[in-house]
Backbone as numpy.savetxt, mean C-alpha at the origin, in Angstrom:
# Nx Ny Nz CAx CAy CAz Cx Cy Cz
-12.24 -4.26 10.50 -11.33 -3.18 10.77 -9.97 -3.71 10.92
-9.92 -4.86 11.69 -8.53 -5.41 11.98 -7.75 -5.83 10.66
-8.45 -6.39 9.75 -7.72 -6.69 8.37 -7.26 -5.24 7.69
-8.20 -4.35 7.71 -7.67 -2.98 7.11 -6.48 -2.58 7.94
-6.28 -2.70 9.22 -5.08 -2.17 9.72 -3.86 -3.10 9.58
-4.25 -4.23 9.33 -3.15 -5.32 8.98 -2.64 -4.92 7.63
-3.48 -4.51 6.78 -3.20 -3.94 5.51 -2.24 -2.80 5.54
-2.57 -1.92 6.55 -1.67 -0.80 6.62 -0.35 -1.04 7.02
-0.23 -2.07 7.96 1.17 -2.41 8.27 1.97 -3.02 7.11
1.39 -3.66 6.16 2.10 -4.28 4.95 2.61 -3.22 4.10
1.38 -2.14 4.03 1.70 -0.98 3.10 3.03 -0.29 3.61
3.12 -0.14 4.91 4.02 0.68 5.55 5.51 -0.18 5.20
5.57 -1.43 5.54 6.69 -2.34 5.25 7.01 -2.19 3.79
6.16 -2.36 2.87 6.35 -2.28 1.55 6.94 -1.04 1.27
6.43 0.10 1.69 6.95 1.48 1.39 8.49 1.76 1.91
8.81 1.08 2.95 10.15 1.19 3.46 11.09 0.46 2.62
10.66 -0.87 2.38 11.49 -1.67 1.38 11.74 -0.99 0.03
10.76 -0.23 -0.50 10.95 0.51 -1.78 11.79 1.74 -1.28
11.65 2.36 -0.36 12.33 3.50 -0.04 13.88 2.92 0.10
14.23 1.73 0.57 15.40 1.17 0.94 16.14 0.63 -0.42
15.24 0.03 -1.25 15.92 -0.81 -2.31 15.59 -0.05 -3.70
14.62 0.81 -3.86 14.06 1.46 -5.03 13.10 0.72 -5.66
12.46 1.29 -6.87 11.25 0.75 -7.52 11.90 -0.52 -8.18
13.10 -0.56 -8.59 13.54 -1.72 -9.39 14.83 -2.44 -8.57
15.04 -3.69 -8.92 15.94 -4.29 -8.23 16.87 -5.13 -9.33
18.01 -5.55 -9.03 18.70 -6.67 -9.91 18.60 -7.85 -9.41
18.06 -8.86 -10.04 17.97 -10.32 -9.72 19.44 -10.95 -9.86
19.53 -12.30 -9.35 20.74 -12.99 -9.35 21.39 -13.20 -10.55
20.47 -13.03 -11.85 21.15 -13.14 -13.15 21.59 -11.72 -13.80
21.51 -10.66 -12.76 21.90 -9.38 -13.18 20.74 -8.64 -14.22
19.52 -9.15 -14.05 18.49 -8.53 -14.77 17.66 -7.59 -13.83
17.28 -6.52 -14.42 16.59 -5.45 -13.58 15.20 -5.90 -13.74
14.48 -5.80 -12.58 13.06 -6.21 -12.63 12.39 -5.37 -11.35
11.23 -5.26 -11.46 10.30 -4.47 -10.24 10.44 -5.14 -9.16
10.81 -4.17 -8.01 10.87 -4.52 -6.86 9.64 -5.28 -6.53
9.61 -6.56 -5.74 8.31 -7.37 -5.36 7.54 -6.56 -4.37
8.09 -5.57 -3.59 7.53 -4.79 -2.58 6.40 -3.97 -3.29
6.62 -3.53 -4.50 5.69 -2.77 -5.31 4.44 -3.39 -5.46
4.36 -4.68 -5.90 3.33 -5.63 -5.91 2.47 -5.70 -4.44
3.20 -5.90 -3.56 2.60 -6.00 -2.15 1.92 -4.73 -1.71
2.64 -3.63 -2.06 2.10 -2.23 -1.88 0.59 -1.96 -2.69
0.67 -2.21 -3.98 -0.63 -2.26 -4.68 -1.64 -3.21 -4.21
-1.24 -4.50 -3.84 -2.28 -5.47 -3.60 -2.82 -4.94 -2.20
-1.98 -4.65 -1.29 -2.47 -4.22 0.14 -3.34 -2.91 0.14
-2.97 -1.83 -0.71 -3.77 -0.79 -0.96 -5.06 -1.12 -1.35
-5.21 -2.00 -2.40 -6.46 -2.41 -2.88 -7.41 -3.10 -1.91
-6.69 -4.01 -1.19 -7.43 -4.79 -0.15 -7.89 -3.97 1.06
-7.03 -2.95 1.48 -7.54 -1.99 2.57 -8.59 -1.29 2.15
-8.76 -0.75 0.90 -9.82 0.05 0.38 -10.95 -0.82 0.37
-10.87 -1.96 -0.14 -12.11 -2.91 -0.24 -12.62 -3.33 1.21
-11.59 -3.43 2.09 -12.06 -3.74 3.72 -12.72 -2.50 4.18
-12.28 -1.20 3.85 -12.97 -0.16 4.58 -14.13 0.19 3.90
-14.37 -0.13 2.40 -15.60 -0.05 1.88 -16.74 -0.92 2.51
-16.20 -2.24 2.82 -17.24 -3.28 3.29 -17.64 -2.81 4.70
-17.11 -2.02 5.42 -17.50 -1.46 6.62 -18.73 -0.47 6.52
-18.90 -0.15 5.24 -20.01 0.93 5.10 -19.75 2.13 5.90
-18.61 2.85 5.91 -18.50 3.97 6.76 -18.97 5.15 6.07
-19.27 6.13 6.77 -19.69 7.28 6.16 -18.50 8.31 6.02
-17.98 8.46 4.86 -16.71 9.46 4.72 -17.28 10.89 4.25
-18.46 11.02 4.25 -18.94 12.16 3.47 -18.63 13.40 4.19
-18.46 13.68 5.44 -17.99 14.66 6.07 -16.35 15.04 6.17
-15.87 14.11 5.37 -14.25 14.05 5.66 -13.74 14.75 4.13
-12.84 15.45 4.28 -12.22 16.42 3.20 -11.41 15.16 2.39
-12.09 14.98 1.13 -11.40 13.78 0.30 -10.00 14.21 0.03
-9.48 15.30 -0.08 -8.24 15.75 -0.37 -7.04 15.45 0.87
-7.73 15.50 1.92 -6.82 15.27 3.25 -6.59 13.75 3.30
-7.40 13.05 2.96 -7.24 11.49 3.17 -7.28 10.76 1.81
-6.34 9.98 1.42 -6.22 9.31 0.24 -5.11 8.12 0.45
-5.32 7.12 -0.44 -4.46 6.15 -0.32 -3.03 6.45 -0.82
-2.78 7.62 -1.60 -1.72 8.11 -1.99 -1.01 8.77 -0.87
-1.56 9.21 0.04 -1.00 10.10 1.19 -0.83 9.12 2.62
-0.73 7.95 2.39 -0.55 7.19 3.81 0.71 7.19 4.48
1.38 8.21 4.27 2.87 8.38 4.91 2.64 8.98 6.42
């Protein structure tokens, strides 16, 4: 559970970076590239989901539309 919560912290930080700098950034050679925070966000969402699945929690009584990785705001 601790690892899942740590992932959530990284998710929140990545979302803040994306909000601040956007989905794309310009590197030192003036090339446009994907914001590295996008990769961090994707990886930690996947990790968090895997950690939660490993806990074998019963989510059957929870409204699946109310909770999703896309609504972690």
